[in-house]
C-alpha positions in Angstrom: -179.4 -148.3 57.4 -178.5 -148.6 53.4 -174.8 -149.4 51.6 -173.1 -146.3 49.9 -172.6 -147.1 46.7 -168.5 -147.1 46.5 -169.4 -144.7 43.5 -172.1 -142.6 45.3 -170.1 -139.4 45.2 -169.0 -139.4 41.7 -170.2 -137.9 38.4 -169.1 -139.3 34.8 -169.0 -137.0 31.7 -168.3 -138.4 28.7 -167.2 -135.3 26.8 -166.7 -134.6 22.6 -164.3 -131.5 21.9 -164.3 -130.2 18.0 -162.2 -127.6 16.0 -158.5 -128.0 15.8 -157.7 -130.4 18.3 -155.8 -132.8 16.8 -152.1 -132.5 15.8 -151.9 -129.9 18.5 -151.0 -131.5 21.9 -154.9 -131.5 23.3 -154.4 -135.2 24.4 -151.3 -134.6 26.4 -153.0 -131.1 27.3 -155.4 -133.0 28.8 -153.9 -136.0 30.7 -151.7 -133.4 32.6 -154.9 -131.6 33.2 -156.7 -134.5 35.1 -154.0 -135.4 36.3 -153.7 -132.0 38.1 -157.2 -132.0 38.7 -157.4 -135.3 40.0 -160.2 -137.0 37.9 -160.1 -140.4 36.4 -160.6 -141.3 33.0 -159.1 -141.5 29.4 -158.8 -138.9 25.9 -158.3 -140.6 22.5 -158.3 -138.6 19.0 -161.7 -139.9 16.9 -161.5 -140.8 13.3 -163.5 -137.4 12.3 -161.1 -135.2 13.6 -162.6 -134.1 17.3 -161.0 -135.8 20.3 -163.3 -138.0 22.4 -162.6 -138.2 26.7 -164.4 -139.6 30.2 -163.5 -137.7 33.4 -164.6 -139.4 36.5 -164.4 -137.9 40.2 -166.0 -135.5 41.8 -168.6 -132.9 40.2 -166.7 -130.0 41.1 -163.7 -131.9 39.5 -165.5 -133.3 36.7 -167.3 -129.7 35.5 -163.4 -128.2 36.2 -162.0 -130.0 33.7 -165.0 -129.5 31.2 -164.5 -126.0 31.8 -161.2 -126.7 30.7 -162.2 -128.5 27.5 -163.3 -125.1 26.0 -159.5 -123.8 25.7 -157.8 -126.9 26.0 -153.8 -127.0 24.7 -152.4 -123.5 24.1 -152.4 -124.4 20.2 -155.8 -125.4 19.7 -159.3 -123.8 18.3 -161.9 -125.0 20.3 -165.2 -124.8 18.3 -167.5 -127.3 20.1 -167.8 -129.2 23.4 -170.8 -131.6 23.6 -171.3 -133.4 27.1 -173.2 -136.4 27.9 -173.6 -137.4 31.4 -173.4 -141.5 32.5 -173.4 -143.6 34.8 -169.2 -143.6 36.9 -167.7 -146.8 36.1 -165.2 -146.4 39.3 -162.5 -145.5 37.2 -159.6 -144.2 39.1 -156.3 -143.2 37.4 -156.2 -141.6 33.8 -154.9 -142.3 30.5 -154.4 -141.7 26.8 -156.2 -144.1 24.2 -155.6 -145.4 21.1 -158.4 -144.5 18.9 -161.1 -147.1 19.2 
């Protein structure tokens, strides 16, 4: 019987959010929502004005976070959410990161 990978039932989404998403509490709101949903990953501002995030968890939880990104924080005005799926890396907790 083949061994199960620890990440077998997990997905990872790398997301870029465009619009008015910096200076409006978007990262903090993302942190709180990710903790509520139970996904791992991180969120940070990008120098070009977008917000970048990675979400890891079950497919349903990651998709819930992606849907949430279209709304974001109450003061945000999201114009686009670009999503790329990647191999999970086993991130369990969620954090706000400094610019990369």
